[in-house]
Residue, then its C-alpha position, 0 to 999 in steps of 0.5 A: m569242121p570235124k577232123r574226120i572226112m567220110a567219103n561216099r565210098d565209105f558208105e559202101h561198106i555200111v549200106d547198099t549204096s554207091d558213090e554214083w547213086i549219092i552224087q546223082r540224087t544229092g550232089i554230096r561227095q563227102r561230109h565231116i563226122a564228129g569224133d568222140d572228142e568233138t561236140t556241138a559246143s566244141l565245134g560251136e566254140e571254134a566257129a565262134r572264136n574265128a567269127i569274133a576274131s574275123a570281126g576284130l573283136e574280143p569275146n567280152d565284146i559280145d553281150l548276146i549268144v544265140l545258138a541254132t542247134s538240134t543236137p545240143d550237148n545236153t538236154f539242158p542247160a543250153t549249149a549256148v551257155d556252155i559256149q559262153n563259158r568256154l569263151g570266158i564271157r560272164h555277162g549278157a545272155a545266151f540261149d539255144m534256138q531249135a528250128v532244124c535246118s532253118g535254125f541259123i535263119y531263125a537265130l539271126t532274125t532273133a539277134d537282129l530283133y534284140i539289137r533293133g530293140g536295144m536289148a543287145q549291142r553285139a550278138l554272136v549267132i552260131g549254127a552248130e550240129t553233130f547230126s551224125r549222133l541222130l542218124d540211123w546208120e542202117d537207113r541208107t536213104t538218110c545216113v548219107l545226107f548229113g554231116d557235122g560242123a559249125g559256123a558263126v557270125v557276129v552282128e553289131a548295132s550301127e546307125g543307118a538311113g533305113l535304105t537297102s544300101d545300109t550295111g546289115i540285115i535289110a529284111a527277114k521272113l520266117r515261116s513254119d507249118g507243123c502239119h508237115k511234122s511227120k515228113l522230117y523228124v526224129d523218133g525220140g525225145p525226153s518227154t516221149t521215148k526218153t531217148v535221143g531217137h533217130l532222124r526219120m524223113q519222107g524224102r520225096e515229100v520233103f523234095r515236093h514242098a521244098v522248092g515252093m516253100i523256099t521261093d515263096v518266102i524269098e519273094d516275100s523278103f524281096s517285097v519287104a525290101g523292094i528289090s528283085a532277084e536281079d539285085i542279088d550278088w550272091f545266093v547262099p541257100h541251105q545245103a541240103n540237096r544240089r537239085i533243090i538248090e538248082a531248082s530254087a535258083k532257077k525258079l527265082g531267076i538267079a544265075d548259077e554263077k551267083v549261087v554258093v554251093t558247098v553241099d558236095r563237100h559238107g553234106n547237110t549240116s542243118a543249122a550249121s549249113v548256111p553259116l558254113a557256106l557263107s564262110v566259104a564264100v567270104a574266105d575265097g573272096r566271092i562275097k565282098k563288102g557292099d554285096m547283097v546276099l540272100l540266105e535261106a533255109m528249110g527244115g523239119g516241122f516244117t520251118w523255113g525262112a529267108i534273110l537279105v544281108r548287105w555285107 
């Protein structure tokens, strides 16, 4: 996480809002904001090194890097190759993936397919964002929602029996529907305005679609794996809004005590959201070896997806 923490009360001097208003509508109390010396690549590198060390590996053990981000350091090359270079890796492949808040789910699914297809042995999957660079700091409906950060996991090939008891990714489902583009987007880009642009969101519309889309894709993943909500040990959702998280868990029949919530501390960190929440729950001992973990996210586009993982 970036060094700087920005509390809700800090916004009271910037826009017409209050700590109470933000907490009531989103559940967010604070978020981290990247400084001038912190970028998507630097945050991603730190998360990558932590993940590699946690896996008991060295950087050169990695032969694939998939970075999920909507805020690359440069238009090109991919920020993933910058992180690859920072790690001292001179082999394999590295590329960025852009699916906004669903990016980590898309990237982890992609890495899984590379490994299953024999094109990689060990993949580093990173979600890293500096969303504060995209915010309109005069728009009180969006600037209070987002934060910066990075999280990462290592995925490696291993033999399994093809059962839900296998360690690793059990099932994954991805969806998108471009007709919703105008509900959550950035109003700039190299090919249009030649600028970075600012984030724009129709909050009520996003909320209206979110719970239904999220639960549908999760139920699809349950069907593929042949399990139900009762089999889930931990639910690690995208940390966008506490009310969306609670409504989704309730609709799925997942008990509150099984839901990992970090939105109060992190805000919405887009593609970094799920791996950051996952890292918190692993570090504090909630998620243990053998647990069935459900990951999900929804982002601009719209894109959405879910993954079932046996830890």
